[in-house]
C-alpha positions in Angstrom: -25.6 -54.9 -0.4 -28.8 -53.0 0.0 -26.8 -50.1 1.5 -24.3 -50.3 -1.4 -27.2 -50.1 -3.9 -28.6 -47.0 -2.2 -25.2 -45.3 -2.5 -24.8 -45.9 -6.2 -25.1 -42.9 -8.5 -26.1 -42.5 -12.1 -22.5 -42.0 -13.0 -21.5 -45.3 -11.4 -24.2 -47.2 -13.3 -23.4 -45.5 -16.6 -19.7 -46.2 -16.3 -20.4 -49.9 -15.5 -22.8 -50.3 -18.4 -20.4 -48.6 -20.8 -17.5 -50.9 -19.7 -19.8 -53.9 -19.8 -20.9 -53.1 -23.4 -17.3 -52.8 -24.6 -16.3 -56.1 -22.8 -19.3 -57.8 -24.3 -18.3 -56.8 -27.8 -14.8 -58.1 -27.2 -16.0 -61.4 -25.8 -18.4 -61.9 -28.7 -15.7 -61.1 -31.3 -14.1 -64.0 -33.1 -10.5 -63.5 -32.0 -8.0 -66.0 -33.5 -6.7 -68.4 -30.9 -9.5 -67.5 -28.3 -12.1 -69.9 -27.1 -15.7 -69.7 -28.1 -17.9 -68.0 -25.6 -20.4 -70.2 -23.8 -22.8 -69.9 -20.9 -19.9 -69.9 -18.4 -18.2 -67.0 -20.3 -21.4 -64.9 -20.2 -21.9 -65.7 -16.5 -18.4 -64.5 -15.7 -19.2 -61.3 -17.7 -22.4 -60.7 -15.8 -20.7 -61.2 -12.4 -17.8 -58.9 -13.5 -20.2 -56.1 -14.6 -22.2 -56.5 -11.3 -19.0 -56.3 -9.3 -17.9 -53.2 -11.3 -21.0 -51.4 -10.1 -19.3 -51.1 -6.6 -16.1 -49.6 -8.0 -16.6 -46.3 -6.1 -18.4 -47.5 -3.0 -16.4 -50.7 -2.4 -13.3 -50.5 -4.6 -11.5 -53.4 -3.1 -14.5 -55.7 -3.3 -15.0 -54.6 -6.9 -11.4 -55.3 -7.7 -11.7 -58.8 -6.2 -14.8 -59.7 -8.2 -13.6 -58.3 -11.5 -10.1 -59.7 -11.0 -11.6 -63.2 -10.4 -13.5 -62.8 -13.6 -10.4 -61.8 -15.5 -8.5 -64.8 -14.1 -11.4 -67.1 -15.0 -11.4 -65.9 -18.7 -7.6 -66.4 -18.9 -7.7 -69.9 -17.5 -10.7 -70.7 -19.7 -8.8 -69.8 -22.8 -10.3 -66.5 -23.8 -7.9 -63.8 -25.2 -9.0 -60.3 -25.9 -7.5 -56.8 -25.5 -10.6 -55.5 -23.5 -11.6 -58.5 -21.4 -9.5 -57.1 -18.6 -11.2 -53.7 -18.8 -13.6 -54.2 -15.8 -10.6 -55.3 -13.7 -8.5 -52.4 -14.8 -11.3 -49.9 -14.0 -11.7 -51.3 -10.5 -7.9 -51.2 -9.9 -7.9 -47.5 -11.0 -10.5 -46.7 -8.3 -8.6 -48.7 -5.7 -5.6 -46.5 -6.2 -7.6 -43.2 -6.5 -9.6 -43.8 -3.3 -6.9 -45.4 -1.1 -3.3 -44.7 -0.1 0.1 -45.6 -1.5 0.7 -48.6 0.8 -2.6 -50.2 -0.2 -1.9 -49.6 -3.9 1.5 -51.3 -3.6 0.0 -54.4 -1.9 -2.7 -54.7 -4.4 -0.2 -54.3 -7.3 2.0 -57.1 -6.0 -1.0 -59.5 -5.5 -2.7 -58.6 -8.8 0.6 -58.9 -10.9 1.5 -62.3 -9.3 -2.0 -63.7 -9.9 -2.2 -62.5 -13.4 1.3 -63.9 -14.3 0.5 -67.2 -12.6 -2.8 -67.5 -14.5 -1.0 -66.8 -17.8 1.5 -69.5 -17.1 -1.2 -72.0 -16.1 -3.3 -71.2 -19.1 -0.3 -71.9 -21.4 0.0 -75.4 -20.0 -3.5 -76.4 -20.9 -3.8 -78.2 -24.3 -5.8 -76.2 -26.8 -5.8 -73.0 -24.8 -4.4 -69.7 -26.1 -1.1 -68.8 -24.6 -1.2 -65.2 -23.2 2.2 -63.5 -22.5 3.1 -63.8 -18.8 5.1 -60.6 -19.0 2.2 -58.7 -20.5 -0.3 -60.2 -18.0 2.1 -59.1 -15.2 2.1 -55.5 -16.5 -1.7 -55.2 -17.1 -2.7 -54.6 -13.5 0.1 -52.1 -12.9 -1.0 -49.6 -15.6 -4.4 -48.6 -14.0 -2.8 -48.6 -10.5 -0.1 -46.2 -11.6 -2.6 -44.0 -13.4 -4.8 -43.9 -10.3 -1.9 -43.2 -8.0 -0.9 -40.3 -10.3 -4.4 -38.8 -10.2 -4.7 -39.2 -6.5 -1.3 -37.6 -5.9 -2.4 -34.7 -8.1 -5.6 -34.3 -6.2 -3.7 -34.4 -2.9 -1.2 -31.8 -4.1 -4.0 -29.5 -5.3 -5.8 -29.9 -1.9 -2.5 -29.2 -0.1 -2.0 -26.0 -2.1 -5.6 -25.0 -1.5 -5.2 -25.5 2.2 -2.0 -23.5 2.2 -3.8 -20.7 0.4 -6.6 -20.8 3.0 -4.1 -20.8 5.8 -2.2 -17.9 4.3 -5.5 -16.0 3.9 -6.3 -16.7 7.5 -2.9 -15.5 8.6 -3.3 -12.3 6.5 -6.7 -11.7 8.2 -5.2 -12.3 11.6 -2.3 -10.0 10.9 -4.7 -7.3 9.6 -6.8 -7.6 12.7 -3.7 -7.4 14.9 -2.6 -4.3 13.2 -6.0 -2.7 13.5 -6.1 -3.5 17.2 -2.6 -2.0 17.6 -3.6 1.1 15.7 -6.8 1.5 17.8 -4.7 1.3 20.9 -2.2 3.8 19.5 -5.0 6.2 18.6 -6.6 5.8 22.0 -3.3 6.5 23.7 -2.7 9.6 21.6 -6.2 10.9 22.4 -5.8 10.1 26.1 -2.5 11.9 26.3 -3.9 15.0 24.5 -7.3 15.2 26.3 -6.3 14.1 29.8 -3.3 16.4 30.0 -5.1 19.4 28.6 -8.4 19.0 30.5 -6.5 18.5 33.8 -4.3 21.5 33.2 -7.2 23.7 32.2 -9.3 22.6 35.2 -6.5 23.5 37.6 -5.8 26.8 35.8 -9.6 27.7 35.8 -9.8 27.0 39.5 -6.8 29.3 40.2 -8.4 32.0 38.0 -11.7 31.6 39.9 -10.0 31.9 43.3 -7.9 34.9 42.4 -10.5 36.7 40.3 -11.5 39.2 43.1 -8.3 39.8 45.0 -5.5 39.0 42.5 -6.8 39.8 39.0 -3.4 39.7 37.4 -3.0 36.0 38.6 -6.5 35.3 37.2 -5.6 36.8 33.9 -2.4 34.8 33.7 -4.3 31.5 34.5 -6.9 32.3 31.9 -4.3 32.9 29.3 -2.8 29.5 30.1 -6.3 28.0 29.7 -6.6 29.6 26.3 -3.1 28.4 25.2 -3.8 24.9 26.5 -7.1 24.8 24.6 -5.6 26.0 21.4 -2.8 23.4 21.7 -5.3 20.6 22.3 -7.5 21.7 19.4 -4.4 21.8 17.1 -3.3 18.3 18.2 -6.8 16.8 18.0 -7.3 18.4 14.5 -4.1 16.8 13.3 -5.1 13.4 14.7 -8.6 13.5 13.2 -7.1 14.7 9.8 -4.9 11.6 9.7 -7.9 9.3 10.4 -10.1 10.8 7.7 -10.3 8.8 4.5 -11.4 11.6 2.3 -11.6 15.4 2.3 -13.6 18.1 0.6 -11.2 18.1 -2.3 -11.6 14.4 -3.1 -8.5 13.3 -1.3 -7.4 12.9 2.3 -6.7 16.6 2.5 -8.6 19.7 1.5 -6.7 19.8 -1.8 -6.9 16.1 -2.5 -3.4 15.5 -1.2 -2.2 14.0 2.1 -4.0 15.2 5.2 -2.3 18.0 7.2 -0.4 16.8 10.2 1.2 18.6 13.1 4.9 18.1 13.8 5.6 15.2 16.2 6.2 16.5 19.7 9.9 16.6 20.5 11.9 17.0 23.7 12.7 20.6 22.6 9.0 21.4 23.3 9.2 20.3 26.9 9.7 23.9 28.0 6.4 24.9 26.4 4.7 21.9 28.0 6.1 22.8 31.4 5.1 26.5 31.0 1.5 25.4 30.4 1.6 23.2 33.5 3.4 25.7 35.8 1.8 28.5 37.8 1.4 29.8 41.3 -0.1 26.5 42.3 2.8 24.4 40.9 6.4 25.1 40.0 8.1 22.7 37.6 11.8 22.7 36.9 13.5 21.1 33.9 17.0 19.7 33.7 17.6 18.5 30.1 20.9 16.7 29.4 19.7 14.8 26.4 21.5 17.1 23.9 24.9 15.3 24.5 25.7 12.3 22.4 24.1 11.1 19.2 20.8 12.4 17.9 17.7 10.8 19.3 15.3 8.9 17.1 11.9 10.6 16.6 10.0 7.7 18.2 12.1 7.9 21.3 11.6 11.6 21.7 7.9 11.2 21.2 7.7 8.5 23.9 9.8 10.6 26.3 7.6 13.7 25.6 4.4 11.8 26.2 5.7 10.2 29.4 6.6 13.6 30.8 3.2 14.9 29.8 1.3 12.1 31.5 3.5 12.2 34.6 2.9 16.0 35.0 -0.8 15.4 34.4 -0.8 12.9 37.2 0.9 15.4 39.5 -1.9 17.9 38.8 -4.6 15.3 39.2 -3.4 13.2 42.1 -0.9 15.3 44.1 -1.0 18.4 46.3 2.6 19.1 45.5 3.8 22.7 45.0 7.0 21.7 43.2 8.0 19.0 40.7 11.1 18.3 38.7 11.7 16.8 35.3 15.1 15.3 34.6 16.2 14.2 31.1 19.7 12.7 30.6 21.7 10.2 28.6 23.8 7.6 30.3 26.9 5.8 29.0 30.2 7.1 27.7 29.8 10.3 25.8 26.1 10.3 26.3 25.6 7.4 23.9 23.6 5.2 26.2 19.8 4.9 26.9 17.7 8.0 27.6 16.5 8.3 31.1 13.3 10.3 31.8 12.5 11.1 35.5 9.6 13.1 36.9 9.4 13.6 40.7 7.0 15.6 42.8 7.4 16.4 46.5 3.9 15.2 47.4 1.8 14.7 49.4 -1.0 12.9 47.5 -4.2 15.0 47.0 -7.1 14.2 49.3 -9.3 11.5 47.6 -6.9 11.2 44.7 -4.3 8.7 45.9 -1.9 7.3 43.4 -2.6 3.6 44.2 -6.1 3.8 42.8 -4.9 5.5 39.7 -2.2 2.9 39.2 -4.6 0.1 39.5 -7.7 1.3 37.6 -6.6 4.3 35.6 -5.0 4.6 32.2 -2.2 7.0 33.0 0.4 4.7 34.3 -0.7 2.0 31.8 -0.2 4.4 29.0 3.3 5.3 30.1 4.2 1.7 30.3 2.9 1.2 26.8 4.8 4.2 25.6 8.0 2.9 27.0 7.3 -0.6 25.6 6.9 0.7 22.0 10.6 1.6 21.9 11.9 -1.4 23.9 12.2 0.5 27.2 11.0 0.0 30.7 9.4 2.2 33.3 9.3 2.2 37.1 7.1 4.3 39.4 6.5 4.5 43.1 6.4 6.7 46.2 9.5 8.5 47.4 10.6 8.4 51.1 9.5 12.0 51.7 5.9 11.4 50.6 6.3 12.3 46.9 6.1 10.2 43.8 8.6 9.3 41.1 8.2 8.1 37.6 11.4 6.9 35.9 11.6 5.6 32.4 14.7 4.1 30.6 14.4 4.3 26.8 17.1 2.7 24.5 18.1 4.9 21.6 19.4 2.4 19.2 17.5 2.6 15.9 15.8 -0.7 16.2 12.2 0.3 16.0 11.1 -3.1 17.5 8.7 -3.2 20.4 9.9 -4.5 23.8 9.5 -8.1 24.6 8.9 -7.4 28.2 8.1 -4.4 30.4 10.0 -4.2 33.7 8.1 -2.5 36.5 9.0 -2.0 40.1 6.5 0.0 42.0 8.7 -0.1 45.1 11.7 1.7 43.5 12.5 5.1 44.9 
């Protein structure tokens, strides 16, 4: 009981005192047909108020004590509208702090005891006769009220938890989209920078070697360096402009409008790409059969363009090949099937720049796999029997726009 006393709050004591005052006034009132209060009546009142103090800490104990007091008054011949108030308050807290099963069991026991006490009190000579039906219903009222309040609290808590769960899901979805956007931006920057820098490095080396003896070759290579640099600057400027949140004019762009963007690379620009990669050091041929059949979705053309760009960059970086071929075609009847992109070089691998190391630790092959996966396609890469290397991507062209659920790779395919 000492621990119970320590857990009591001012609110618990105030409620118990208020109920005790109301019950005392009802017990002291001269109700017709009710017995006169004596020492036993006041003792029952004191015990009931003391038991009511534990209505929040020990609701079942409080209900037993106050219920016993209510039954004692009934059997002793006291009748009053508020003599059952301590018992009703305790029953309310039993329902509020428990669960439905306990509330039902307490309701059955309390109703039966109250009804039985009313019947027994009516058999005693000189005692007031309370209504058994009314006494049966008295315990049910606070229990139903407490059950309704508890159900309302649980429903409110359920809605609050659903709101918190929905907020967490929104945050996770936002984080996921941010991560996907970061990966997409990193992939774009890698495709632009890696391709351009690799091509410019090779072209600068050719210009340096041919500067004294073949100046026309050196000038051609330097023109390619300049063209590649301009193209890279244009694409980087477009990418950065998209990422900027504000511009000099108060909006994303210079005039406050949308930021300027470069056109999305398409398969029709492959000839320009191959021209920048080709030279005396490397001859690249293109066979484009993608024009047959239905028009290609923009996202598929972008993926195909970037795969060819990265594959040719890998040829420059990791191969000593003098020739390479790019083959674009549509399969299926009438050219309505998937788009196949194939890049093959004759090899051999460059000294110190083997493909195996790039495939394991670099980002080129990984980026191509991610490109294919964004449109639901697959990619396979591996050496050819004659010492070259082949990259083959199959990209579906149906307008689904959904990412692939799996990426099929086969490094041993030739």
